[in-house]
Structures are given as structure tokens and as C-alpha cells.
N, C-alpha and C positions, 0 to 999 in steps of 0.2 A: 281526768285529762282534759287540756284544754280543747274547747272544739275549734273544727277549721273554721266555722264560719266568724268565731272571735278573733281567731289568728288572721283572717281575710280584712277584718276591722280594721284591725292593728294597723296592717300594712298598707290598708286604705288611708288612712287617716297621717300617715308620714311622708313628708314630701322629702325624696332621697337626695335633692342637690343640699338642703337643710341638715339632714343627719350627717352627711359627710363632710361637708363644709364644718362642723364642730371640730374636727380632726386635722383636715388637710386646707390649704387654702383651694378654693372653687372659682374657675375663672368662664364667666360667659365667651362660646365659640360658635355664632351662628345659631342654632336653632338648638347645641347642645349646650353642657358645658365641660370642661376639660380639667385635670389637675394629674399632679405627679401620682404616681399607682405607688401606694405603700405595701405591696405585696411582692416587689423586687428592686435592685437598685437602678432605681429611674431617678434619671436626670432633666429629663424635658417631660413634659405634659403628654403623657400617653393612656392617660384612663378617660373615658368618655363616660360621663354620666347624663342620663337622659332623664330632665324631670316626669314629661308626660308621661312616660312609660314605668317610673318607677325601677329603674335600671341601669345597673354601670359595665362598664366592660373596656378590660387593658387589651389595646393593643400591641402591648411587647409581651407581657406573659400570659395573655389568654385568661384572668381571673375576670367573674363576671358571676351577677346574681342579683338580688332584690337587696333592700336596706335589712331583711334576715340575714341573709348571706354575706353582707359586708361587715355584720358584728362578728359572727362567726369566726370570719378568716381574720378579722382585726384584733379580735381580743381573743380566740383560739377558744371559742366557745362549742359547747354541743348545741344542737337545735331548738331545745327548750328552753336551753340557758340564754340564748339569744334573745329570744324571744319575750321571757320576762324581764332581760335588761332594758329593752326596749319600752315594753309595757311599764316599767319604771322610771324612765327618762320622760317619758309621753303623759304619763299618768293616765293610762288607757288603764280600765277593769279589765283584764281578762276572766272569761267566764267557763268552765267547767262545767262537765255532763250533769252534774247533783245541782250547781247551782243554777246551772239555764233550768233546770223543772223546776226547783224552786220559782223562780222569779214569773215562770210560763203560769205556775199555778197560785201565785200567792203574791200578785206582784200590788202589795199596799201602797206604796206611793202612785203607783198610776189610776188604781181605784178611788184615792182619795183626792186627786187633782180635780179629775172628771168631777168627781162630788162638790169640791169647792167650788169649782167654775160653776155649775147649777147653781149653787147658793148663791151665790155674787148676783148671777142673772137676774134672780125674783126678788132683789132686796135694793128698792130704789132709794130709798136714803144712801145706802154704799154708793150707788151707780151717780147720785147726784155731788156726794163727796167726792169720788175720782174727776168729774167733770168740772170739778170747779177747781183741781188739781189741775185740768186741762189733760187729762188721761181718758183719751177717745175710746168710743168700741172699739176702732181699727186698732190702738193698743193692747186695749184689754184681751184681745184675740190673738196678737203677737206675742204677748207674753204670757198667755194662759192665767189672768189674775182669777184669784178665786177668794172665797170667802171659809174661816173654818167656823163653824157655829158652836153651839154649846158642847162640854163634853161628852155627856150623852147622847147627842146624835152623832157624831162621830165613831162613840165606843158603837153603837146599834148598826151603821153602815159596815165597821169593819165584820161585825157578827153577820150581819146579810148576807155580805159576801164571800161569808167562809173563811175569812183569815185568820189562818193561827196566830194569837198574841205574841207566840216566841218570834214568829217571823214578820209583825210588827213593832216588835224591840227592834230586831235586828235592822228593820229599816227606818229607824228612827221616829218614825210616823207616833209611836206613844210611847211613854216613859215610865217606870217602876218606882214607887217609894214605898216607907212602911206602912201608908194606908189602900197601897194598890196598884192598877195601871190605872194611867190617866193619858188625856190625847196631849201631845206637843205643842198643839196650836188650838187654840180653844178661844173664840171670837176673834179672830185676827183676818184684815186683807192676807190674802197669802200670794206667795211668787215663788211659783217653780224654778227650782234650780238645776240645771243639766250640767253633765259634765261639758268636755271640748267634743264627747262624739255626738253629742244630743241625747245622752240617753240621761234621763229621770232620776239624781239621787238623791233630791231631798226640798228642803221649802225655806222659803224666809216669810216670818211674820210680823204686820205692822198693828199694835192695838191704836184702837181710835179711844180709848179712855185715859183721859189726860191724867186719872190718877194711878195709872197704871204705872210703876217704874222704868220698867222695862218696855221703851217706846217698838224697840225693834228686835226678834229673836232670830234664830236659823234652829236648823236640824241638828241633834247632838251629832258628833262623832260617830261615825260608825264606818262597817265594812265599805259603803256606799260613798258617804258622805264625809270629806275632806277639806276643809276648808281653805285651809292653807295652800291647796293645788287647784283651786278652781275660782273661775274668775266667772261673775254674774253675765249672764245672757253671749258668753263667749261663744255659744252655738250658733247663735244668730248674727255676731259679727264677724265671725272669723275669715268668711270668706270676701265681705270690704276689705278686712285688716288687710289679707293677703293679696287684694286687688289694688288699694292705695299705700299699702307698704306703712299705714299708719294706724296709730292707737290710742286711742285714750281711757285713761284708767280714772275712776272716778272712786268714790266714798259707798256710795248707796243705790238699791234699788230704782230707787222714785229720777235721782242723777240722771243713772243711766238709760231710762225711758224716757226721759224731757231730750236728754242729747240725740238721741234716737228719731225723737218727733221733730229735733230741729234738723234732721238729713243726715247727720254725722254716724252713721250706722255701722262705723270702727270704734262704738265705745263700748267698755266693760266695767265692773266694780269688782273690787276686793270684798270681800264677806265678812266686815267686821273684825278685819285682822290687818297684820302689816304684810306690803309684800314681800314673799318668799322666794328662795332660789327654786322651791318648786314651781311656783307661778312663773320664771324665767323660762322654764322650757317649753311655756306654749308662746315666747315672745321669738321672733326671729332676728337674727341679728343685724337683717338690712330692713328691719321695722323700727319706724321714728315714734319714740313714746311722748306721749304728751301728759304729764300730772295734772288733773282738775280737782282737786281734793278742796274742804271748804275753806273760807277766808275766815279761820280764826288758829288761835295757837295751837288747837290738837290738830286742825288740820296740815298747818307750816311742819309739827313734827313727824306728823305721819308722811309729807312730801319727802323730807330729809333723810328717812330712814329708807325710803324707796330710792331717793336719788345715789344714797351713798353703793345701795345694793347693785342699783343699774350703771353709774359710772365704772363700777369695782368689776362689772363684768364686761364694759366695753359696748354699754349700747349708748344709742344716739338719743339723748331724752332733753326734754323741757320741763319746768313747773308754768304752769299758766296762773296768771292775777288777777283773780275776778276784781272787777270795781266796784260793781255797785249793789251786788245781792252776795249773799254768802254762797250761795251754791249753786248750781244747773237749773235745778225745781224751781226755784224762786222766780228766775228769769221768764220761764215757761209759764207759769202759774201767774205771772203778771205781764202777759203777753207782750213781753220784752226778747222775741226770740233773735230779732236784728241785732240787739244790743248784745245778746250772748256771743254770737257768732263773730262781731264787731273782738268782742272783750278776750275771746279765744286766742285773739291773738298778740293778746299782751303777755308774753312769755319772755322767759328768762332762761337761759342754757341750764343743764340739770348741775354741771360742774362748778359754774358761777355762781348758782342760788345756794350749792351748800359750802360755800366758801365763805359767803355774805351769812349763813346761817349760822356757823358756827364763829365766826368773827363776833356778831351780836350777841349771841350767847354769853361768851366767853368774857365780854364786856359789860352786860346787863342793859344792852341797848335796843330799844322798840326797833328804833331804825337808823342809819348811817348816810352822813355825808361829809363832805370836806372838813366843815365846820364843827359839827360834832368831835369829829377823830381829831382835829388839831386840839382840841381841848383836854383829851388824855392824856396821862402822863405815858412818856416812849417805853418804861419798862412793862406796862402793863398791855400798850401795843404787841411788843415781844413776844409776851405772853400768849395773847389770842394769836397771833401770828404761827407760832408755834404748835397750837393746839390744830390751826388750818394744816399745817404741814402734816401734823401725822394723819390728815385725811388723803392729802393730795400724794402721799407715799406710797400709797393702796389701787393709785390708777397710773396709767400710761403717762409717762415722762414727758413729751412731748405736750400733750393737751395741757396736764397739769402747769407747766410752766406758762404755757399761753394765757391760760386765763388764772393764773397769780399776778402775770403781767398786767393786766385788764384790769382785775382788781385793785393793784396796787396804783397803777395811772388814774383811774378813775375817784380812788377817796386819796388821793395827795402822798400817798405813800413811797418809801426807796426800795425798790425791788432789789436791788443788788446787797441795799444793806440789812434787810432785812432774811434775806437767804442764808446771809453767813452766819445766821446762827442755828444752822442748819448741823455745821462742825464742830463737833466736841473735842477732836483730836487734831491738831493743824500739823499737817508733815511739813520739817522745815526742808526736806531735799526738793531741790529744783526740779522742776518737771516740766515737760515739753507743754503747753496748753495748746488742746485741740481746739480749732476754732469754729463758730458755730456753723458758718460755711461749710466745712470739709463733712461734719456730722449731716448738712442738709443735701450736700453732695451726694453720701452714700445712698440717701433716702431717695433722692430722686432719680439717679442710676439704677436702683433695684425696682422702683415703682415701673419704670420704661422696662426694663428688663424682662419682668413677669409678665406686665400687661400685653407687652408686644403692640403697643397703638402707636402709630404715627403721630408723633408731637414732636416733630422735628420743627414745625413754626415757631414752636417756644423756648426753643433751647438756643442761647446766644453761646456758640461753642467758645469763643473768645474768652471767656469771662470763666471757665471751667478749668480747672487744674487734674482731673483725672481723666487720664487718655481712654476708659473704660466709655467716656461718653461718645469717643468718636465708634466704638465699635457697638454699641446699643442703641444708636440711630443707624449707622450701615447695617443695622438687624444681623450682625457678627454674634449668635448667641452660643456657637459653639467652642468660642475661643477658651483658650484653657484659664487666662486669667480671669475672665468673666464668670464659669466655673467655679474656680476658687473662690471669687467675691462672692458670691450668690451662696455657696455652701458656707461660706465663715461669716458673713453679717452679722453683726449685734442684733438680735432679737428688736430693740426699739426702734430701729431704722427698717425694719421690714413694712413698708407701706402698700396696700392694695386698695387704696379708697381713692377715688379721683378726687374729690373736693381736698383733701390732706393733701394729696400730689401738689395740687394749685395752691392751696398755703404754703407749702413747704418751697414751691419755686419763686413767689412772690417775695417770701421772707430773704430767701438765699439772692435775688436781686434786690431787696432793701437793704442788705450788707457789701453789696460793690461798689465799688467806687463810680457810680452813675449820676447825672444829674437829677434823675427824676426818683432816686431811690425812697423819698418820702410817700410817692403816689402808690409805690408797692408794698408799704408799708402799711398804708390805708386800706388797700384791698386786702390783705392778708388778715387783719383785724375785722374786715365785713364779713368776710366767710366764716368767721368762728362764730360770729354772732346770729349768724344765720345757716345752721345747720340742716333747715329743712330743703337748700336748696339743693342738695345730694337726693332728694326723693322726688324731684319735679326736672323731667326731661329738659323742659324749657329752662328752668332755673341754671343747669348746667352749661344748657347753650349760651344765656347770658353771661355768667361766670367765665367760661371759655373765651369768648368774641373780645370781651371786657380786657381780659390777660394779653388776649393777641395785640391788644391796640396800644397797653400801657407799652409791652415789650418794641412795637414798633416804633414808639415814641421814648425809649427809655434814656436815652442820651442825648434828646434835643433840647434845643433851648424854645421853650414853651412860652406862647404868649398868654396874658391873662385871660383872654378867652377861651383859650384852649385847655388851657389848666384847672379852670373852671369846669368846662365840660366834661374832663375825662373825670373830676373829682364826683359829678352829679352822675356821670355811670356806673362809680364805684357805691355810691350813696345808694343808688336805686338798685343793686343786686336783693337787697332785702324785702323788694317790691312784690 
């Protein structure tokens, strides 16, 4: 039977707003959040979600409860089934009475971790090595670094602590071959690995022997340890990740420790594996993700695989392009902390990165620029672009087209011509072509209706053709036409992101017959290049005020100085 303590720890680890938002759009409303209730025919948001209390309540049908109750009602599950489903979603290890007893009496990981720490503390040569790499005493304590000595020493400690070898095998601290039992870590610096709840599940180990081909090893897969669902140091970083809504993902233990030393305490690492869908369960959709992988071919390949996964599931992410050193650890080791922080701002949006990566790989190029592309045969460019489209067809259509246009513009390619290769069958029947502005108009109206925000100052009514714009600005949300529109709008036009709303609005005005349409186009491009704006209140305010000023001058004959000032304001959005 699953213990009550284990169930409570599971509930405590879940953010109920994050959980419910995976199924229904949730919007901030004062101290709480609101959403349409999924448990009755709810047209207007009537379900309140209280993040601090981990509780939801519908004022319409009375449905209420915690995260487990929500899963029971939403998926029609029994209590235990709902608990197991949540544990699976969040990578949480549930404990039953039997397992709790085993762990309490024979906690091999915990005993060896304490032993490894004590071994490191008495070995001056190892401490000198770590200090040379700028791993201070405080960092050794924070990350519980240790040292696994000889095989006999580790086996002796297990025997002295009355740890059954069967239990040690289950926890992965020892292995078995034809010659018998031997420790998983022999003469290695150890990095204890914890799950997202702070539960010790395994170790990583680094050899100092240059002749050893396996520089790093991890605990073997076990009931406790699954490297495809764990981030190194997530238990230390998660509070700052939630606070800053930011996560840096790097490749290794030392890189993570180096980033924490530099004050970037929302940094974690994958454990010798690619980013997986299991990892994504630990990343909230409002978290801005930065990939900081090694500056080499393998690092770029890993960033691409991660980028494809993140963009497929709609995460806002970027790739950091280090210039001076291979990885964050080398910056810290060479006393270049300031340079590291500076170069962490040298980034490219994840979608743009994936597009460029595919294009370069298909054309066998180390780098691309207008000159190199101009020398390539057109049919080869079309082939490479077809491969790019295989990727962009898996992500949000609006974002895909936006980044494809930026890519084509940057490298002197004809966007309209290249995108014509998508149509394998040409329909010769004349069709009414829907203009971009109408599509954007629907997305703008939808955002205004669901957010119920007062953005009247941003709307130039005379340029809108849909009469619903008046209803939404007058907050007439009960209008029958408005309800029909909200229920039937195409999913690709459903925008609940304020930065995308600003982008849509700017592109809409850029398509209108106004004097300063080009300024709006430049504004929209700058937003796309600076996705981090959405995670900064100051950045969003800057974007808002810049857009207000553009609208105030949308059809005004500007002097050269006025135009230059507005352009400068747009450029500074990314600062």
C-alpha cells in the first residue's frame, strides 16, 4: 500500500496551476487564477484555482478539490489510479510500506554518500584539483561532492553497515558480473544525484586517471535511477527556476556547478543523455529555457535534438553560443566569470537555430552567409529547404512562418518561391484567398476576449473589419456572435501570450495602408528576436509603451529625427 506520507509529498511537489494549465487555458485574476470549468457546460470562466493552497473550486457546478481530485474527475479515475498517474507525469517515486521499510533499514545510497564525502575531505590532492577548477569548499558542501576509493574500501563499508548486497544491487551502488560483486564507482570523484523532490537516487563519477576511457559514469538504471527523467541539481535549482521563470540546461556536473558559482542558480544538467519528453514534465510552459551545450559538433547535435523537442511542445527557448571557451566550466576555471555572463547573452531562438542547423547539415556547410548560399545550385537549396519544412511543419504555424521569413531575409532567399515547394498537388479551382490581416484580426480579437484586458489604446478601430472588435473593446462578452466566434475559432489563432498579441497587432498594422507600416514591421521582428521579454515585467512594459508610441504616430509624416528616435526605441527592446 502506498504510504500517506508519500502521497502528501507528491501533492506538495505539484503546482496545481501548472497541472490544470496542461488541460485548460488558465489566466491570472487577482491573487488567484481562473479557467473555464471542464466539469460542466461552462461558457465563461467560473473555476478558481488557488495556487498557494493547491486547490480549485468551480462557482458554477461546485466541483472542487486538490490535484488528485482534479485528475480523478478529469480522467474518471479511482483515487489510487489518479495518484499513480500524477506520479508518472511528474517523475515522482511513490513508496509503499514494504519499500519504505527497506530504504529506512538499508539505505545504501545514503550511507555511501556520507562515506564518499568523508573520503574526499581527507584527500588534499583531490581538494587541490577541485580548487584548481575553482570548486570551492562551499560548492563542495552545496553539491555534496565526495570520493569513491578502492573497491575493497566501498565493499567493506557496505558490509560494516549491514547493507545486504541484494539491496545494494537494487540501488545501483554495486554491480555484478561473472567474477562477482564490485562497486559501481571506484577511484572517482562522486556527484550525488537527487530526483526532483530531493531524494537521493544515484551518483555520477569522474575519474582522474587519463588512461581510463570512461571519463564520467552514472549509476546504472534501477528502480530508483532513470537518467532520462532526471536533471542534475534540479532539487537545488527548482526554487530559483520558479522564481525567475528561467532554466539553463547544460551537459555536465562541472558545468552546472560552475554556473551556480557564477550566480546562475537556475541551472541544471542532463545526465549523459538527450533531453526527453520525461524531462519536459519538470519544465513549466512559462519557463524560458536556455540550452548551454558544448561548443563542438556533438554539443550542436545535442542542442538540435533538444530544440526539436522543445519547439514541438511549444516551449520558449534559445541556444547559447559560447565564443571563448568550450563550456561554462572552462570560463570559471580561467577566472572569466564576467565574460561567461556576457557570452550567455549571445543567443539564437531555438526555432531559428533548428532551421539553420538543418539547412547547414543538408548542404554540408560549417557556416552560412549570403555569399556562401549565393554560390549553391538552386535545386540543392530547395532540397535543403524541404528538409527544413519537415521540421517546421511539426511546430506552431505562426512561429514557423515568422522564423522562416527571418531566415530567408537574413540569407537572401525568396520566401514565397521556396514555400511553393510544399504544395505537391495544385488545386486549379479558384479559391477565395484569406488575407493575412483577417487571420491576424481573429487572433487579436480572441486574445482581447479571453484576457479581458483593457487594451483599447492599442486598437485603431477604423482599420478593423470585424464588428466583434467593438464588442470586445466594450467588454460585451455575452454577445451571441462573440460566443460563437470563441467556440469555433481555429486552434492556430488561439493566442493567450501577450508578447504574441503585441506581435500580431504590429504585423496587422504593418499590413495596413498607413504611412509608418515599416516601423510596425521592424517592431514585430524585434519581438521575435527577443523572446526573453515575456519573462521580464520591465521588458513587457517597454514593449507596450513602444507599441503605444508607434500607434500614436502610425499615420503621421515623421521628420528624420523622429523616425530615427522610434527606430532606436525598437532596437532597444532587446537591451
